[in-house]
C-alpha positions, 0 to 999 in steps of 0.5 A: 664703747671706749676700751679705757672704760670696760664698765658695760662689760663688767655690768653683765655680772650684776644681774638684770634690772628690776622693772622700776629701775629699767623704766627709770633708766629708759626715762633718763636715757630718753631725756638726757637731763643734766639734773634728774631726781629719782625718789624710790622707797628705801630698799628698792635699789636706788644704788643699783639704778644710779650705778647703771646710769654711771655705767651708761655715761662712762660707756658713752664718753659723756663723763670720765669721773664720778663723785658720790656724795653721802650722808655718812662715812660708812656709806662712802665705803658701801658705795665704793664696794657697790661700784667696784662690783660693776667695774667702777673704782671710786676712792672712799678715803679721799680727803679735802687735802688731797685736791685733785689726787687719785687720778687712777680712780674713776672717782671719789665718795665724799660726805655732805659735811666734807663738801661743806668744809671746802667746796672749792676743792670739789668744784675744782675737781668737777671743772677738771673732768666731765663729771657725774655727781650722784647725791645719795639721800639728797634731802641731807643737802638741806640739813644745814645752810652751809651744806646746801651752799657747799653742794651748790658751789661745788657741783654747779659745774658738773656735767650731769647730776643724779639726785636720789632719795627715799624721803624727799620731804623735810619738815623745814622750808630749806630748799634742796640744791638741784631739786626742781620745785613746782607750784601745786593747785594751791600755789604751794611749791613742792619738790618735783621728781623725775621718777617716783617709786613708792613703798606701795608699788614696791610692796606689790612688786615684791621688791620690799618686805611687808612690815608688821608694826607691833605697838605697845602701850602701858602705864607710865609714872614720872616726876616733874622738876617741881616734884609733881608726880604724873601718870598716864597710859602711853598713847592716852595722855591728854596733851602732847606735852604729857604724851612726850613725857610718857613716851620718854618714860617708856624709853627710860632704861630703868623702867620695865617697858623697854626690857619687856618690849625687847623680850617680845621682839627677841621672841619674834626674832627667834620665831623668824629665825626658824625659817630664816636662820640669819635673820637679825634685829636692830634697836634704834636708840635715842642716844649713846647712854640709852644704847648701852643700857638697851644692849645690857638688857638684850645681853640679859635676855638672850645671854649673848652680847649684842653688837653695839654701834656708836657713831663716835667710835672709830671702829663703828663702820667695821662693826656694821660690816662684820654684823652684816656678814655674820649670823649674829642676832642683835645690833643696838645703834644710835642714829648712825644706822637709821639711814642708808646702811644696807644690812638686808638680813634685818627683819626685826626692829625696836623703835626706841627713840622719841624722834617722830618726824616723817623723814626719820621714821620712813628712813628707820623703817627702810632698814627692815624692808629690804627684801632678799627673797620673796615672802620675807616679813619684817616686824617693827616694835614701837611705842603706842603713841599717836605720832608713830601710829599715824606714820605707820598707818600712812607708810604708803603716802607719797610726800614731797618737800614743800618750800612754802608753809601756808594756813588752810585758806578754807579755814575760818578765822575763828578756827585758826584763832582757836588752833593758835590758842590750843598751841599756846596752851600746849606750849605752856603745858610743856614749859610747866613739865620741864625736866622729869624723872621716870618712876615706873613704866610697864609694857602692854601689848596694844595690837598690830598695824599692817597696810594701814589697818589695826588688828588689836587685842581684847581684854579677855585674851590679851596675853594670848593674842600677843603670843599669836602675833609674835608667832606669825610665820616669817615667810609670807607674801603681802596677800598672805599676811593680810589674809592671816591677820584678817582671819585672826581678827575674825576668829577673835571677834567670834570669840568675843561674841561667844564670850559675850553671849555666854556671859549674857546667858549666865546673866539670864540664868542668874536672873531666873534663879534669883526670880525663883528664889525671891518668889520662894522667900516672899512666900516663906515670909508671908507664911511666917508673918501669918503664923506670927499674926495668929500667935500675937494678934497683930495685923499682917500690915503692922508686922510687915511695917515693923520688919521694914523698919528694922531690916530696911528696904521697900515693900515686899513686892519691890524688895530684893531677895537678900532683903526678904531673906533678912526679914525671914530670919528676923521673924524666925528669931521672934518665934524663938524669943530672941527678939521682937 
């Protein structure tokens, strides 16, 4: 080990590697690849793994410089802090104008956008020193053509490249630089990782928290640009276009859906803070205007000003750091903290955005699953809409980035034509809706999703069940959460069956009572008709016919109790001379 790089000695203060990190490290050191892609679920510890590789390569003399490429400015500082703790000193303030300056640092931290602006600067640095390049969330290299081209031009000369991501999949077909693609059994080219550690594995190992998804529906009303007023229950709209409009109506700060869901989320957070005093919550908003409005709602609910993080504010990064190191309850932010930002005390989230790509959703969920100690439970509150519920149910699904988009070869042509027609209808519907104005929105608890299973509520005890779910302890392991939810569902089903049985018994008792009353009234009517027949000399049949004509209804044998009672009253009136 070179005395100029005492990194391995410094590493001893950082603790042991997790099992997956050690396995991935062993795989890397055994193969010594120039390019290595590690896919690990958000919260699993990709930073620690990557810096351990850097320590090994520095110590072996393979590299003398490190470059970390990040999605955001804030993450540059985060990486610099993590690297410093293991004896690697990188400059997060490096700018393109500095060129090769900063030689007293072990390396630099830059953003993908920064590299794209002047890849030649970074290419020169990379050629000048044996360099390891760490790509944090490598899928961002495909966010723009210039980003991908810039990364490729700047870091092709690198001695080693280590790509990290929690979500390698993208919804487009833009190739990600330095990622290997292999054909699957259908000939579809997909990204191929050198090591993969999914959410399911991390959950079983206790590396990440179990997460409960609290879904909320409700009645939505909005007005289109043409003045047409539409309404739908959230999650039950008939078309995707209407579902999107109902979803946006729910997120409108002027309605009641958002403040009601925020109040429920705050109640959940207060419940967790009884066991985890510094537990915190995060609201992920669609835009800055909504973020400010949500912050105002939280201030009204809690009586405390939440931390507001807007991406164009100069002090946004500092506010995130201050929030992370404090015991404040709530932070409201736009996209800035949806990915990569490490605030481990986040335990409760509100997904208040209409973005529904698998990549964005997974990264948002990743803000809440980072475990500090075994047993912490996270909760994410979200609109009860099909795209999000589907993503929540498939949280453990492993996805890869696909370069090719192909139709299903097994699908008959007629089905493909029908699908194309449906899509055209959907697009036309969306075009007709256009802009809209939210009119009314109310929240209604739908249920809880956990481990792909839905634990819902029922109409009899809906509000009570919401309170029970909000009160789930904040310290439970995965098996305990599953068992608690299962037991609660069994209890709920028993209560439903008991209520149904009781209702059925009440119906049976009512039926018997009515039968007895009808028999008594029929007997009374026959007695009165007989008496009236003796007084008037009219036949029984004629009197019954007259009663049916005046009171309505079928023959006595088929008549209902109320109909018979009406005839009884009429015969009594005849006796006193009121009619007849």
